[in-house]
C-alpha positions in Angstrom: 101.8 17.5 162.9 99.0 17.7 160.3 99.6 19.7 157.2 97.0 20.9 154.6 96.9 19.0 151.4 98.4 21.8 149.3 98.6 22.0 145.5 102.4 21.3 145.6 101.5 17.8 146.7 99.4 17.2 143.6 100.6 16.0 140.1 101.7 18.9 137.9 99.0 18.1 135.4 96.1 18.0 138.0 93.3 20.1 136.6 92.2 23.2 138.5 88.5 22.9 139.6 86.9 25.1 136.8 88.9 23.3 134.1 86.8 20.1 134.6 84.2 21.9 132.6 86.6 21.7 129.7 85.9 17.9 129.7 82.4 18.6 128.5 81.7 17.5 124.9 79.3 19.5 122.7 77.5 16.3 121.5 78.4 13.4 123.8 77.7 12.7 127.5 80.4 13.2 130.1 79.8 11.2 133.4 81.9 12.3 136.4 82.9 9.9 139.1 83.4 11.3 142.6 84.0 9.5 145.9 83.9 12.1 148.7 83.7 15.8 149.6 85.1 17.2 152.8 85.2 20.6 154.5 89.0 20.3 155.0 91.8 17.8 154.3 94.4 18.1 157.1 96.4 15.0 156.8 100.1 14.1 156.3 99.5 11.0 154.3 95.8 10.3 153.9 93.8 11.7 150.9 97.0 12.4 149.1 95.3 11.5 145.8 92.2 13.7 146.6 89.7 10.9 146.6 87.8 13.3 148.9 87.7 16.8 147.3 87.7 19.9 149.4 84.2 21.4 149.5 85.4 24.6 147.9 86.9 22.7 145.0 83.7 20.6 144.6 81.6 23.8 144.6 83.8 25.3 141.9 83.6 22.3 139.7 79.8 22.0 140.0 79.4 25.7 139.4 81.5 25.6 136.3 79.7 22.5 135.0 76.3 24.0 135.6 77.2 27.3 133.9 78.4 25.5 130.8 76.7 22.2 130.6 73.3 20.4 130.9 73.0 18.2 133.9 71.2 14.8 133.5 70.2 12.2 135.9 71.2 8.6 135.2 67.5 7.9 134.7 67.6 10.5 131.9 70.7 8.8 130.5 68.8 5.5 130.3 65.9 7.3 128.5 68.2 8.9 125.9 69.7 5.4 125.3 66.3 3.7 125.0 64.9 6.4 122.6 68.2 6.9 120.8 67.7 10.6 121.1 70.7 13.0 121.1 72.0 14.4 124.3 71.6 18.1 125.0 74.7 20.2 124.4 77.5 19.6 126.9 75.5 17.0 128.7 76.9 15.7 132.0 76.0 13.4 134.9 77.3 13.3 138.4 77.9 10.0 140.3 79.4 8.9 143.6 80.9 5.6 144.6 81.4 3.9 148.0 78.7 5.4 150.2 80.6 8.1 152.2 78.5 10.1 154.6 80.0 13.3 153.3 78.1 12.7 150.1 75.0 13.7 152.1 76.4 16.2 154.6 78.8 18.2 152.4 78.2 17.4 148.7 74.4 17.2 148.7 73.7 20.7 149.9 75.9 22.1 147.1 74.2 19.9 144.5 70.7 21.0 145.8 71.7 24.7 145.7 72.8 24.3 142.0 69.9 21.9 141.1 72.3 19.2 139.9 71.1 15.6 140.1 73.4 12.8 141.3 73.5 9.1 141.5 75.0 7.4 144.6 76.2 3.8 144.2 75.9 2.2 147.6 78.3 -0.5 149.0 76.0 -2.2 151.4 78.6 -3.8 153.6 80.2 -0.4 154.2 76.8 1.0 155.2 75.7 -1.9 157.5 79.0 -1.8 159.5 80.3 1.7 158.9 83.2 -0.2 157.3 86.4 1.1 155.8 87.8 -0.3 152.5 91.1 -2.2 152.6 93.0 0.8 151.1 91.6 3.3 153.6 92.6 0.9 156.4 96.2 0.9 155.2 96.2 4.7 154.6 94.9 5.1 158.2 97.7 3.0 159.5 100.4 5.0 157.6 98.8 8.2 158.8 99.0 7.0 162.4 102.7 6.3 162.1 103.5 9.5 160.3 101.7 11.6 162.8 104.2 10.4 165.5 107.3 10.6 163.2 107.5 6.9 163.0 108.7 5.0 159.9 106.7 2.2 158.3 108.5 -0.9 157.1 105.9 -3.4 155.9 106.8 -6.9 154.7 105.0 -7.0 151.3 104.6 -10.3 149.5 105.8 -9.0 146.1 109.1 -7.7 147.7 112.1 -9.8 148.8 112.8 -7.5 151.8 110.6 -5.1 153.8 110.2 -1.7 152.2 111.0 1.3 154.5 109.3 4.6 154.2 110.2 7.4 156.7 108.7 10.6 155.3 105.1 11.5 154.3 106.2 11.7 150.7 107.8 8.2 150.8 104.7 6.8 152.5 102.4 8.3 149.8 104.6 6.7 147.1 104.5 3.3 148.9 100.7 3.6 149.2 100.5 4.2 145.4 102.5 1.1 144.8 100.5 -1.0 147.2 97.2 0.2 145.6 98.4 -0.7 142.1 99.7 -4.1 143.2 96.6 -5.1 145.1 94.2 -3.9 142.4 96.1 -5.9 139.8 95.0 -9.1 141.6 98.2 -10.0 143.4 96.4 -10.2 146.7 93.5 -12.6 146.9 92.0 -11.1 150.2 92.7 -7.4 150.4 90.9 -7.1 153.7 93.1 -9.7 155.3 96.1 -8.0 153.8 95.1 -4.7 155.3 94.8 -6.3 158.7 98.2 -7.8 158.3 99.7 -4.4 157.5 98.1 -2.8 160.5 99.4 -5.5 162.8 102.9 -5.4 161.3 102.9 -1.7 162.1 102.1 -2.3 165.7 98.5 -1.0 165.5 95.2 -2.6 166.5 93.0 -4.2 163.8 90.8 -1.2 162.8 87.8 -1.3 160.5 86.1 2.0 161.3 86.8 5.5 162.5 84.7 8.6 162.8 87.0 10.5 160.5 85.2 12.2 157.5 87.4 10.1 155.2 85.9 6.9 156.7 82.4 7.5 158.0 79.8 5.9 155.8 76.1 6.7 155.2 73.6 5.0 157.4 70.4 3.3 156.2 68.4 6.2 157.5 70.6 8.6 155.4 70.2 6.4 152.3 66.5 6.6 152.7 66.7 10.4 153.1 68.6 10.7 149.9 66.3 8.3 148.1 63.3 10.5 149.2 64.9 13.5 147.5 64.0 13.5 143.7 67.4 15.0 143.0 69.2 11.8 144.0 69.2 8.2 142.7 70.5 5.3 144.8 72.1 2.4 142.9 74.1 -0.7 144.0 77.9 -1.0 144.2 78.3 -4.6 145.5 78.2 -5.7 149.2 81.9 -6.0 150.1 83.4 -4.0 147.2 84.9 -7.2 145.8 86.1 -7.1 142.2 83.2 -8.9 140.5 85.2 -10.5 137.6 87.5 -12.2 140.1 84.6 -14.1 141.8 83.3 -17.6 140.8 79.7 -17.9 139.8 78.5 -18.7 143.4 80.5 -15.9 145.0 79.3 -13.5 142.4 75.7 -14.4 142.9 76.1 -14.0 146.7 77.8 -10.6 146.3 75.0 -9.2 144.1 72.1 -10.8 145.9 73.3 -9.6 149.3 73.7 -6.1 148.1 70.3 -6.0 146.4 68.5 -7.7 149.3 70.0 -5.3 151.9 69.0 -2.3 149.8 65.5 -3.6 149.5 65.1 -4.7 153.1 66.5 -1.5 154.6 65.2 1.2 152.2 62.6 -0.4 149.9 64.8 0.4 146.9 64.8 -2.0 143.9 67.7 -0.5 142.0 68.0 -0.5 138.2 71.3 1.3 138.6 74.6 -0.3 139.6 78.4 0.4 139.3 81.2 -2.1 139.1 83.7 -1.9 142.0 87.0 -0.5 140.6 85.3 -0.4 137.1 88.4 -1.0 135.0 88.4 -3.3 132.0 89.6 -6.5 133.9 87.2 -5.9 136.8 84.0 -6.8 135.0 83.1 -9.3 132.2 80.2 -10.4 130.1 79.3 -12.9 132.7 79.1 -10.2 135.3 76.9 -8.1 133.0 74.5 -11.0 132.4 74.3 -11.6 136.2 73.4 -8.0 136.7 70.8 -8.1 133.9 69.2 -11.2 135.4 68.7 -9.2 138.6 66.9 -6.3 136.9 69.9 -4.0 136.6 69.5 -1.7 133.5 72.6 0.5 133.7 76.1 -0.1 135.1 78.8 2.4 134.3 82.5 1.7 134.3 85.4 3.8 135.7 87.1 3.9 132.2 87.7 7.4 131.0 85.9 8.6 128.0 82.7 10.0 126.5 79.3 8.4 125.8 76.8 8.6 122.9 73.2 7.4 123.1 74.4 4.3 121.3 77.0 3.5 124.0 76.0 0.2 125.8 74.6 1.0 129.2 76.9 -1.6 130.8 79.9 0.0 129.2 79.3 3.7 129.9 82.6 5.6 130.6 83.2 7.9 133.5 85.9 10.5 134.2 87.3 10.0 137.7 87.6 13.3 139.6 90.3 13.3 142.2 
């Protein structure tokens, strides 16, 4: 039943891999945000938005960037900011969110071959328990139903009646709507919501699978990356909660847990962090001050745009590559 994720399932304006180099700016810094890289993407529903790029596409993007631009580590980005020195022409930095194992097994060899540094922002709860995010758990459930030609008809709290999706295309559209609604704050506990959807669809409550879209880095693998001078490990919360939605006590617990687990399991005291989701309403000045109080120096967003040496290190912009 599985079908390759072909280009005809992508938006008409989706950039071809080499054209990401056209995002480079002659004077300003371009930071790219990736999630995963896989050898193949043979799914009906999952990975419809290319959160996990095909390895061939990732290699093409990295090759084009290295041929045109100047790769910087996020430590070098901090140095340019502190010294207020201009970036080299067509400067860029590579970052990964969410701690997928394929960052090490598929992406890292390509980066090493091309000599491109990267920063990986680690979600400690995902690592400790090989845990899937709420949206991946729902995508997994839809994929399971679609593989056996079964419709989905979840009862969603923002709809008066259950929404039925029968085809892979309809399921992908429904997933996009669910993703938008949940990320807007309509659901207070996304993990519980994902469990409810799985149960509604007649599936077992599932938090982890060995699929390359789900498998997370282990602590041993985090240490392996940390020992390689080409890679930097930063924090990305413990549970991937939206930090601005948390009260002061919950925010402190989320940050302290993530930093403690990084220290206890790897010896890393990170100065780098990234906000989960990273859009304007997902962080605040209070979040920034809490991060600074814990020794964090740099925390990029997921807001598209370019950066100058004057750009505040807690408001750096990143282009999402999907």
